[in-house]
N, C-alpha and C positions, 0 to 999 in steps of 0.2 A: 504493501500500500505505500502511497504517496504522502510524504508528512504534510503537503499543501491542501488547504482547503479551498472548497471552490467560494468566489466572492459572494457575500450576502447582497452586494450594492452593484445595479448595471445600471449605467444611463440610458433616459428613456429614448434618445437618439442616437444613433451611431457617429462619432466623430470622423470627419472625412479625412482618410489618410491620403497625402499626397504621392502620387506615383513618382519613380524613380526615373527619369529621361535615360533611355538607352542611346540615344542617339544624340550626337554632338555636330554642331554645324561645321564643317571644314569649308575652306577658304576654294573657291571652284579653280581647277586646274582645265585650263584652255588649252585645246590642240595647237599645236605649233604652226598649224598652217593659218590660224586665224591672226594673223599680223595686221596693224594698221593699213589701210590703203588695199587690202586684199579685196578682189569683187567675189561676193558671194551671191549663190543662188537661194533666194527663200522657199522654203519647204512647205508652207503653212501658213494661215492667215488671209486676209484681202489680199495682200499681195504678190502670193504664192505663184513661182514661176519667175519671179521677176530678179533680174540682175541688179545689185546694188554694193556700196562701195562702202567697207568697214571704217568708220572713223578713229573708234577707240572701243577698247574692254572696259567694262564698267562692273561693279560689284557683283558677287552673285551669281554669275553666269550670263550677264546680258551685255550686248551687243550696242553700241550706238552705231546706226546704220543711217546711210541715206541714197538716194536714188541714183543721181542727183533729181531733184523734183523736176527740173526742165527737161530732163532726158526722157524718162519714163514716168514722172509721176508719184513717185515714192517719197514722202517726205521724211525729214528728220524722225526716226523711230528708234525705239527701244527694242530687239530682238532677242530669244533666248538662242543662246549658242548652240542649242542640240537642233534648231529649226531651220541651220543652213547647211549649204555645201561650199565649202572654200573651192574657188578654180584657182590656175597657175596665174590668171592676170593681175596683176598691179595696176594700181593708178598711183600717181604721185600726188602726196598731199601735203605735202610741204606749203606754208602759206595760208595754210586754213586757219581763220580765228579761233586761237585757243581760249580766248574770252568767251566766246559764245559754243564751245566743247564743254568748257568747265559748268557753265550755266546750264547746259544741258544733262551734263552728267549727275546732276542733284535730283533727287526723288520729287522735290517741292515744282520743279518744271513740267511734270508729269501729274501732278496731282490735279484730280478733276473736282469741279465746283459741285456743293451739295446741291440737289435736285429739291424743288419746293414739293411736297406731295398733293398731288391731284385731287381734288374735291371730286363731289357727286356731280354737280352741275358740269364741271369741265368735262366729264366722262360721256356725259349725254348731249354734249354740242355736237351738233351735225354739219357736215360741209365746210368745216373750218380747216384748213390744212395748217399743220403743225409748223412754229416759225423755225426757219432755218439758222441753227447755230453758228456764230459767228464767230472765224479764228481769232486767236489774240492776236492783234497786231505787232507783238513782241515776236512772236512765233514766225510769222511771214518775214519779219526783218532778219530775224536769224538765219531762216532760210535760203535768203537772197545773199547774205555774206558768203554762206557755205557753199553756195552754186557757184558763185561769181568767180571764186579761187579753182575749184573744182572743174566747172567746164571750160577756164581757160587749160588747165592741164590734162584734160581729156581731149581737145580738141588739137593739141601736139602731136598726139599718136594717131596714126591713121586706122581708118575703120572701129576704133574702139568706143564712139559716141553710137554707131550704128548696133555695136555689140549690146551696149547697155540698154539701150532700148528696145532690142528683142526680148521674147520671153523664151523660158526653157520648157520643154514637154517632152515626155517620151510616147513613144509609138509601142506597139505592141511585140515587138520583136527585140526592144532593145531594152538591157539589164544594167541598171546604176553601177552596181557592185562592179563590172567588168570595165566601166567608163574612167578615162583618165580625164579630168576636170585640167 
């Protein structure tokens, strides 16, 4: 028999025990092919199949990319590094405004405004088209400053602008794991 007696007191509610975290956050290891200036192919999202230029590696596996917007309509964006294929083509990004890149590297730059909850009256209104959301003038200015330098560097290389503006797709008999980009 054991020398310990069962407790006569039991709490009415169980105290919540914190679970021990088994996983820790590790810094992202980027592929060696993901160097600034590399042309990437986007694999998912709204701009899938587009070729874009990598501007900078950000924290936690996110890349800062641009189309350039003037070439193929892809604006400054953040993209997860798992959803891109790096090509062997590179673009000279020297001269791109570091002030703009530093600003775009911060999370506050990408934060969305809070939406107001729609009331019942708004739900039942008919015939009204929703207002088009205006783009922040600061973002438009940043895009123009980045594109100006990039487009000048892209135009120096023959056929690079046409390459960036074309989209990537596969046909039935093409296998991506056998391709060399």
